[in-house]
C-alpha positions as CSV (number, residue, x, y, z in Angstrom):
1,M,15.4,46.8,13.8
2,L,15.7,49.9,12.5
3,D,13.0,51.1,10.0
4,L,15.0,53.0,7.3
5,G,12.9,54.1,4.5
6,L,13.8,56.0,1.4
7,S,12.9,59.3,2.2
8,K,15.1,58.6,5.7
9,L,17.7,57.5,4.0
10,A,17.7,60.4,1.5
11,V,17.7,63.1,4.6
12,I,20.6,60.7,6.0
13,G,22.7,61.1,2.5
14,V,22.1,64.9,2.2
15,L,23.3,65.3,5.7
16,A,26.8,63.3,5.0
17,L,27.2,65.3,1.9
18,I,27.0,68.8,4.1
19,V,28.9,67.7,6.9
20,V,31.5,65.4,5.2
21,G,32.0,67.3,1.8
22,P,31.7,65.9,-1.9
23,E,35.1,65.3,-2.2
24,K,35.5,62.8,1.1
25,L,32.0,61.1,0.8
26,P,33.2,58.2,-1.4
27,R,36.0,57.4,0.7
28,V,33.4,57.6,4.1
29,A,31.0,55.5,2.3
30,R,33.3,52.6,1.2
31,T,34.6,52.7,4.9
32,V,31.1,52.7,6.6
33,G,30.4,50.0,4.2
34,T,33.3,48.0,4.9
35,L,32.7,48.3,8.6
36,L,29.0,47.4,8.2
37,G,30.1,44.2,6.6
38,K,32.7,43.5,9.5
39,A,30.2,43.9,11.9
40,Q,27.5,41.7,9.9
41,R,29.8,38.7,9.7
42,Y,31.0,38.9,13.4
43,M,27.1,39.0,14.3
44,N,26.9,35.7,12.1
45,E,29.8,34.1,13.6
46,V,27.8,35.1,17.2
47,K,24.7,33.6,16.2
48,A,26.3,30.4,14.4
49,E,28.6,29.9,17.7
50,V,25.3,30.3,19.6
51,N,23.2,27.4,17.7
52,R,26.4,24.9,17.4
53,S,26.5,25.3,21.3
54,I,22.8,24.6,21.5
55,A,22.8,21.6,19.3
56,L,25.9,20.5,21.4
57,D,23.5,20.6,24.6
58,E,21.0,19.0,22.9
59,L,23.4,16.1,21.8
60,R,24.7,15.9,25.5
61,Q,21.2,15.4,26.9
62,A,20.4,12.9,24.4
63,Q,23.3,11.1,24.9
64,A,22.6,11.3,28.9
65,D,19.1,10.0,27.9
66,I,20.7,6.9,26.0
67,Q,23.3,6.0,28.7
68,A,20.4,5.9,31.4
69,G,18.3,3.5,29.1
70,V,21.2,1.2,28.5
71,S,21.9,1.1,32.1
72,E,18.3,0.2,33.0
73,V,18.5,-2.2,30.5
74,Q,21.8,-3.3,31.8
75,Q,20.4,-3.7,35.2
76,S,17.2,-5.7,34.3
77,L,19.5,-8.4,32.3
78,T,21.7,-8.9,35.1
79,T,18.5,-9.1,37.7
80,T,16.6,-11.8,35.2
81,A,20.1,-13.6,34.7
82,E,20.6,-13.5,38.8
83,E,16.8,-15.1,39.1
84,M,17.5,-17.9,36.5
85,R,20.7,-18.8,38.4
86,Q,18.9,-18.8,41.6
87,A,16.1,-20.9,40.0
88,F,18.6,-23.2,38.6
89,A,20.5,-23.3,42.3
90,D,17.2,-24.3,43.9
91,G,17.0,-27.5,42.2
92,G,15.7,-26.8,38.6
93,S,17.9,-28.2,35.6
94,A,18.4,-26.8,32.5
95,E,16.6,-29.9,30.6
96,Q,13.3,-28.9,32.4
97,A,13.6,-25.0,32.0
98,A,14.2,-25.3,28.1
99,P,12.7,-27.5,25.8
100,S,14.7,-29.9,24.2
101,Y,15.2,-29.9,20.2
102,Q,13.0,-31.8,18.1
103,H,13.7,-32.9,14.5
104,P,10.5,-31.7,12.3
105,G,10.5,-34.7,10.4
106,K,10.3,-33.2,7.1
107,N,11.9,-33.7,3.7
108,W,12.9,-29.8,2.8
109,R,14.1,-30.6,-0.7
110,V,10.4,-31.4,-2.0
111,K,8.5,-28.6,-3.0
112,R,5.0,-28.5,-1.6
113,G,2.4,-25.9,-3.1
114,A,0.1,-24.0,-1.4
115,R,-2.5,-26.6,-2.1
116,P,-2.6,-30.0,-0.6
117,T,-2.0,-33.0,-2.9
118,W,-5.3,-34.4,-1.9
119,Y,-7.2,-31.3,-2.8
120,K,-5.5,-31.5,-6.2
121,A,-6.3,-35.2,-6.8
122,E,-9.8,-34.6,-6.1
123,T,-10.5,-31.5,-8.5
124,G,-8.3,-33.1,-11.2
125,T,-5.5,-30.3,-11.1
126,R,-1.9,-31.1,-11.9
127,R,0.2,-32.7,-9.1
128,Y,3.3,-32.6,-10.5
129,V,5.4,-30.6,-13.3
130,Q,5.8,-32.2,-16.6
131,S,7.4,-30.7,-19.6
132,G,5.1,-29.9,-23.2
133,S,6.6,-32.9,-24.6
134,A,5.5,-35.5,-21.9
135,R,2.4,-33.7,-21.4
136,V,1.6,-34.6,-25.6
137,A,3.1,-38.0,-24.8
138,R,0.7,-38.8,-22.1
139,F,-2.6,-37.6,-23.6
140,R,-2.1,-38.8,-27.1
141,P,-4.1,-41.7,-28.3
142,K,-2.9,-44.9,-28.3
143,N,-3.4,-45.9,-31.8
144,Y,-1.9,-42.9,-33.0
145,R,1.6,-42.8,-34.9
């Protein structure tokens, strides 16, 4: 860009004072300032437009990449489905291909802890939850009133 120091600006100001004259210098300075402001706004608009077009091109490229990936996945799914149809048509059945559902046989309503109950029984830890009064009644001596 232009390298304007304080000394160069002073020389330009003195020359403008001599050429334009002291009575017209403020009006000329205002006009030059207005034109410089308009030029800066125009340059900023051009830069913003270039940045928007670059971002738009990047988005279009990303969209093309994503569409290519989607088409690859769709193609692979189509070929896999076709292979499975072919396998079933060759004599395979749905029961052979996928295992049947087998109920786990668990009672999901009963809470099971991390330690097995046989371990708790051997170590003497509690296996079931008791309230405080039930625990006191359990360990109260028999002849105590």
